[in-house]
N, C-alpha and C positions, 0 to 999 in steps of 0.2 A: 786286493781284485783277488773277483773270479769269475768264473765260463758258467754260465747256468744255459740249461735247453727248459724255457715254458714249454707246457703242457696240458695238453685237459682234456681229463673225462670226465663224460655228463658234462657237465653245469660248473665244473670243477675246476681249477688254475694247479698243476700244480708243476717243481720244477724239482732240476736233479742241477748235476754238477755235465756240465759236456763235457770232461771226460770221458764219461761211463756212453756216451756215447759216439756209435760207430757206423752207423747207417739209420737213414728215415725213410721206409716205406710206406710204397703206400697203402691197399688195404688189403690184409693179408686175409687166405685161408685159414683153418688151422682143425685136424683129429682131436678127437676128446679120446684122450688115455685115461683109464684107472690110477688115480690119486693120492695117496694119503692124504699132502694138504689140496685142499680146497683153491690157496692160492696157484698151484699148477696143474689147471686143468687140460692141458696138452701140448698138441707142441707141433710149431711151423717150421717149413722149408726155407732154408738161408745158405747159398751159395753151395747147394750140393746135400747138404746132411739135416741132419732136424735139430730145434734147438727151441730150450721148456718155452712153453706160453706165461708170464709171469701175469697174471690177472687183479690189478692193483686195487678192485672191486673186494674183493675173497678178504682185504683186508678190517675189514667190518669199517664202520663211519655211513659217512656221510654219498660212499658212490656204492651203485648195485653190482657186481657181480655179471663175470657174462657170462648167458642163457647157449645150450650148447649149438655149433651154430655162431651166431650173433659174431658178427664181423665191424669191425671200426676202422672209420675210412685214412689213419691212419697205424704205421708198426712203426714203434723204438727199437732195431737192435744195438741193444744195451751190454757190455761190458763190467759182469763184477765178478772182481778179485778171480780172473780168467774164467768164470760160468757166462758163456751167450744167451740169454734172453732176447724173447718179444716180449714188450709190450704194449697194446693197443690200444692206441687214442685217439680221441674224437679232433685233434687238430695242435698242432705246434706253432709254436712261433719257433726267432731264428735266435740262435745263440744270442745270452744280453753279459755285456761285462756291466760285475755290480761292484760298489767295494767294501770290503769287508762288514765297515759299520751298517750297510745297511740291511746287513743280517742278524736275528736280533733272536730272540726267544717265542715260541709261540704264542698272539696275545690275541689275533686276532681267525688264524683259521687252526681248525683240527682234521687228524688223520695218523693215523700210522704209521709209525717209524719217521715221524715228523717231528722234531724238536723245535727247530727252527724257519724262522720264516722270511723272508723275501718281496717288497713292498716293488712292484714289475707294471710298469705303461701308469701305476698307481691301481694296483690291485694288490692286495699285498695275497699272496701264495706260501705254502706250503714247502717247502726244500727237503724232498725228502732222501734221507737215506738210506739205497736201496741193500748194500752190504748188511743196517742192523735188520734190513725187512727179509730179508734173504737168510741171515744169525733166524731168525726168532721163526721163520719156513723147519729147516733143517737140522737146525738146533747149533751149539757151537762148537768151531772143530775140534777135532780131540787129536 
């Protein structure tokens, strides 16, 4: 069994391992910063510090990237290998326990950094590999 958190960006449902999720916040403003990676367009204030805003729409595929100043109704604060990130999303479901047998190679869905998918409430959704997504942006650890 594994625990996942399904979330929606625009009309696309995606899931991540629940162990990555530290907090689900409401809408958060963000400050644009110069960045070589379009996936990290800015920063968000969280618990008295600034954390990177991670824009899944900038990974490519069916999702549109955030526009400067654009907000989404929810913000997932996630921990990826010790780095805290803010993921702006349009909706979040409760944590779901899914049997490993329900996780399969992507057949129905396509999204960067997602090689597997899971069906939740009759809806197939890609299972996002946050570590892979971050390594693709920042490069492999040295």
